[in-house]
N, C-alpha and C positions, 0 to 999 in steps of 0.2 A: 446749358443743360436743358432748360425748357423756356418757351416764350412766356415770360412772366414779368410783371412789374417788380417782383422781388429781386434783390441783388444777388443772384446766384453766381457762384464762382466757377471757373473752369480751369482745369489743370494746364500746365505748360506743355507744349508739344514734346513728345518723347519718341525716340527711334532707336532701334538696335543697330550697331555698327560692328564691323569686324575689327577695325582698328581706329585709333583716335583721329577724328577729322582735323585737318589743318586749320579749319575755320573756327574751332572752339576757342573761346576766350580763356578758358582754364581747363586743366585736366586734374582730376582727383585720382590719386594713386594709392593703392593699399600698401601699408607697411605693417609687418608683423613684429611682435616683440622679440623674435629670435630670427636667425638666418640673415641673409644679405639684404641690405637696403636696396630697393630698385634703383638702377642707374639713373633713371629719369628724374629722380628727386634732386640730384645734384649736390647732396650733402651726405656726409658720413653719419653713422649712428651716433658717434660722439658729438658731432656738430648738432644733430637733432636734439640730443639730450641737453646740450647747453642752452637750447631754446625752450626747455621744459617739455619736450615731446618724447614720450616713452612708448608710444604706439599702443597704449591701452585702447580698448574698444570705444569708438566715438570721439577720440581725441583728434584734433586737426591742427595743421600748421601751414599757413600760406607762405609759399616761397616764390617771390617775384623773380622773373627772368627778364633781363634786358634784351635778350636775343630771341625771344619767342613767347610761347604760352606760359601763363602763370601756372605753377604747380601747387596742388594742395595735397600735402601728405596727410593721409587718413589712417588712424590706428584701427587695426582689426583684431588685436590680441594675438594669441599663439595659433590656435586652431579654430578659425572663425566659423560659427554656425550661421544659418540663414538669418536668425534674429540679430546676430552681431553685425551682419552686412546691412541689415535694414537700418540699424543705428548709425553705422558708418556712412551710408549714403545720405542720411539725414544731416550728419555733421558736415559732409562735403557741400551740400546745398546751402546750409547756413553760412559756411565759411566763404563760399563763392557767390554770395547773394548780389554782389554789385558788378559781376564780371560778364554779364550779357548772355553768354552761352557756355555750357559746361559739358565736358565729357567725363564720365565716371568709369574708371577701370578698376573694378573691385572683384569681379567674378573669376574664379578659377574653374575651368571646365572640369567636369567629373560627374560622379553619380548624383550630386546634389545641384547640378547646374540649373535645372528648372526652378527649384525652390529658391536658389540664390538669385536668379534673374528676377523672379517675382518680388522677392524681398527688397532688392536694390531699387526696383521701380517704385515700390510702395514707399520706401524710406525717402527717396528723393521727392516724390510728388506730395506726400503727406506733410513733409517738412516745409514745402513751398506754399502750403495753404495759408490763406488769410481770409476771414470773412470780410466781404466788401463793406458791410455796414451801411447804415442810413446816414451818410455823411458826404460832404464834398471833399474831404481830405483825401489826398492820394494814398494808395496802398504803400506800405513800407515793407511788405514781405518779399522774399526772393521771387523774382519773376523773370524767367529766362525765355529768350527767343527760341531756344531749343535745349533739351537735355539729351545727350547721346550716351547710351549705355553700351560699353564695349563688351561684346560677347565672344570674341575670337572665332566667330562663325559657328558656334555651337547651336544646333537646332533646338536643343532642350532649353538652353538659356534664353534664346529668342522667344520661345513659346512662353517661358516664365515672365519675361518682360511684358509681353502682350497681356498676359493675365493680370499682372500687377497694375497695368494701366486701367484695366476694367475695375478691379477691386478698389483702386484709389478713387476712381470716378464715383463709385458708389459711396465711399466714405466721405467724399466732398459733399455729396447731396445730403447725407445724414448730418454732417456738421452744419451745413447751411441752414437746414430746417430747424435744428435745435438752437442755433444762434439767432434766429429771426425773432424780433420783438413780438410780443403777443398781439399787439394791435394790428400787426401786419400779417398774422398767420393764425386764423382760427380754424375750426373744423371744416367750415364751408370752403375757406380758402384752400385748405389741404385737399379737399375733394376735387377741385379744379386741377390742381397740380397732379394728383394721382391719375385722373382720367387722361391727361396729356402724356404722362410717363408711360401709362399702359399701352397707348398707341405707339409710342416711340420705341419701347423696349420689349414689346411682344408678350404682355401678360393681360389677362382678362380682368375687368373691374366690375363689381356690383356694389352699388351704394345704397345703404339703408338709412332713411331719415327718421325723424322722431315719430312719425306716424307708423312707419314700418316697425320700428322698435317696440312701439306699444302693442302692435298685433303679435309680435314675436315673443313678447313677455320678457324683454330685457330690462328687468327692473333695477339692476345695479347701475347700468349706464344712465337710465332715465332718472334715477334717484340722485346721482351725483350732479347731473345737468340741471336739476330743478332751480338752482339759484342763479343760473346764467341767462343773460338775454340772448346768447348765441345758442342755436340748436345743436344737438349732438350729431355725429355721423359714425356709422360702423361701415367700414369698407372691406369687402372680401376680394382679395387678389388671387388670381389663379394662373400659374405657369404649368403647362402640361405638354411635355415632349411626346413624340411618338413612342409607344411601347415603354412607358416609364418603368424603371426598375424598382421603384418604391414610391410611397406617398408620405410626405412630411408636412405637418401644419406648424405655422409660426404665428404667435399671438403677441402683439405689441401694445404696450400701454401708451395711450395718446392723450394725456392730460395737457392740453394746449397751454394752460396757465393754471397753476395751483395756488390759490390763496389760502387753502386749508378749509374753506367754507366757514360754517359757524364756529368751528374749532380753529379760529384764525391764527395763521402763522405769525410769529414776531416779525417786526419790520427790521430785518437785518440783511447782511450780504447774501445769505443763502436764499432768502425770499426773492431777491432780485433775479436769481437764475432759475426761478420756477417756470420760466418760458421753456426750459430744457426738460420739463417733466414729461415731454412727449418723445424723449430720445429713444425709447423702446419701439414706438411706432415708426419713427424715422429709420431705425436700423432694419426693421422688417421690410418697409417700403424700398429702401435702398438695396437690400439683398435681392429683391425681385428684379431690380433693373439690371443686375449682372448676369442672371441665369442663362438667358438666350445666348449672349456673347461667349459665355464659358461652356456652352453646349452641355448644360446640366441634364443628366438622364433621369433625375428624380422629379416627380410631380410635387409642386410646392403650392400649398394654399396658405395665404397670409391673411390675418385679420388685424385691421387697425381700428382700435376702439377709442374714439376721440370725443372729448368734451372739455369745457372749462370746469373748474371747481370754484364757485364763487359764493359769497354770502349775500343774502337779500331776504326780503320778506317771504319769498317762496322757497327758500333754500331747504334742503334736507336738514332735519333736526336730530339732535341726540335723542335716542329712544325710538326713532322711527323704525319700522320693520319693512324691508324690501323683499320682494319675491324675485328670485333670479330665473334665468332662462331655463335651468334644469329643474325648477320647482322648489328648490330649497329656499328657506326664509332666513333673513339675516337682520339682527337687531343692531342698529348703528350706535356705537359707543364713542366714536370719534370720527367726525366728518373729514379729518385730515388723513384718515386711513382709507382713502377713496380709490386708490389704484387697484387694490384687490377686488373692490366691488365691480369695477368695469371689466377687469380681467376675468372675473367669474362668468360673465356673459360670453366673452370671447372664447374662453376655454370650453364652455358648454357647447357652443356652436361647433368648435373644432372637433369635439368628441363625436358629434353627430355624423361627421364625415368618415369616421372610423379609419383615420390614417395609421400608418405604421408607428409614428411617434409624434409627439407634440413638444415644441419648445416655446416657452414664453420668455419675454425679455422686458424688463421694467426698471425704472428708477424708483424702487419700491420703498426701501426703508433706510432711515438714518442708522438703524441698528447694524446693517451690513457694513456701513462705512465705519462705525465705531469699532466693529470687530476686526475688519481687514484693512482699514485705512483708505486713502483716496485712490490707490492705484490698482486694487485687486477686486474683481467682482466675486460675489458669492454664487455658488451653484448648488442647488438641491433638487431632488427628484425622486421618482418612484422606481426607477430602473437603473441598475448599475451600468448597463451597456450604453444607454444614452448619455449618462453622465460622463462615462469614459470618452465618448465621442466629443463631447464639449471640451473635456480636458485636453484631448489630443489636438483639436483645432485651436484651442487657446495657445498651446505651445507652438503650433505651426505659424500662427499669425502674430505672436508677441502680445496678445491681449490676455493677460493673466487672470485665472480664476482659481478659487479654492473651494473645495467641497465642505458644506456644512451639513449636519445630520437632519434628516426629515423625521423628527422624533414625534411621530403621531401617538404612539402608545402612552408616553408620559405627558405630552403637551396638548393633545386635543381637548382635554377637559378644561383647559384655560379659556377655550372659546365657547363654553357652554352658556346658554341663555335661558332665562326663565320664561320668555315669551316667544321665542323663535327657535329654529333649528340650531342656530349658532349666532355669535356676535362677531363684529369685525375686528376686534383687537383682543389680545390675550394677556394684558398686564404689562408691567414696566420692564420685564426682563425677557431676553431671548426673542426680541421682536422680529428679527430676520427669519427665525425658525417658525414662529407661530404664524407669520404671514404666509409662509410656504405651506404650512399645515392647512391653513384656510384655503389656499388655492387648490390643494390636493383634493378637496371635497368636490371639485368641479372637473376633474380629469378622468373620471371613470376608471376603466381598467386599461387605458391606453398608456404605453410607456411615455414618460413625461419628464422633462427637466426644466427648471426655472432658473433664470439668470437675473440676479439683483445687481444692477449696474449703478446704483446711487453714488458710489464713490468715484469710479473712473469716468463718469459722464462728462467731466470737464477738467481742465487744468488752468491754473491761474497765470501761467507763463509758458513760453516755449520750452518743451522738453523733448529732445531728440525729434522723432517724427510726430509727436503730439504738439500741435500748434495751439496757442492761447485761445481759450474758449471751449466750446463743445468739441469732444474728441471723436464722435461717431463710433464710440466703443461698441463692439458686438456686431457691427456690420460685416467686417471681414471674417470674423469668427463664424457667424451664421452661414456666410457664403461657403466657407470651407466645410462646415458640417454637412451641408446638403450636396455639394459637388463631390465630396469624397465618400459619399454613402456607399 
């Protein structure tokens, strides 16, 4: 991905083919729950069922062949959607992980061939991901010399496969960054990576250090950074095609490590993964790396708002009042509600650009996870149309979201402060909603949607195309939002 001492991963080689190559070590073949079983499987439906294979989506059965390629029967259900094919491709990769090279024959040419090709490429590559780690141990994830995706010569399917390779590469980057231990990736380290990626993938980069941020009045970011020995960074990324059809701003929370500050988090398993509290910034950065290759016609401005949140003698204290970029003042009632403080500055800067819409993405609240569980992100916002765009892209990419109400009329009063314009928390209930209400104070009159990805930022074990660790959730969703504008 980039020339770096960090252990970045790279996807297996993928190519589109008209028919199954003879050199493939295995071939994955789609089997539906109804209709005839493909002849190449070599087993009847009754025989498959005796082995427990019913062709439900994502189910697989390896059928060794003494006279040729190993066959992997892959269930796709009755009428497979693109999301079903993504899961099926992931199952094929996991089943064929020790077979060297793999051909995947899951796509039916038709009106959805492009989306299907993209989904199959994504499912295969994302399932094959494993973070290299800071270790001498060999990787145990599926690693193929080649993955050949059978398209039957469909130009639409071939285009979809190419797009899926690009979006998967972006998701790999987001996963790598979020999985990296905090001692190996601070805000200054990320600055170097961003500058290199900007040159590689054709987007502009402006970096603002702590002195710039002081002049700019970014009191939220500076306040959160106070306790850290590592300086903050705010990075502005710009992708601008000729004659852009629209302008969209993306703002990503980049807390490189979140101890909670003075409001120290308990020492538990969730504290360990607070290196992933920069997953929002990772998703925004990774989105920018895909836009040129996908020929995106929308101008995109990304803001990565990056700092540690640490306790020390100089750390932000409860009761402190911070002045944000847009001039509003905030009384700090919990230093572990830091993400909204740094996003306030990023959103304020985005508003000044007067884009057509703003999307922010953040691992923001445990309340979102409590409400929706570990698989679904919350989406809230000020404009029904931009929320609908998020929901449509969530469906297209298989990254699920659920709308929560932006209840400003009833809940804004929970943020009232006696000494400032507002405080940074709103009480013990409705934390996902009150956090979004807080953010809405910094979005002006620009249509805006907020993604709270605290739940789906990681998985504890391999699940379909989600590989253990950071998921890169939101990367492909945001790519779809801006490229389908």
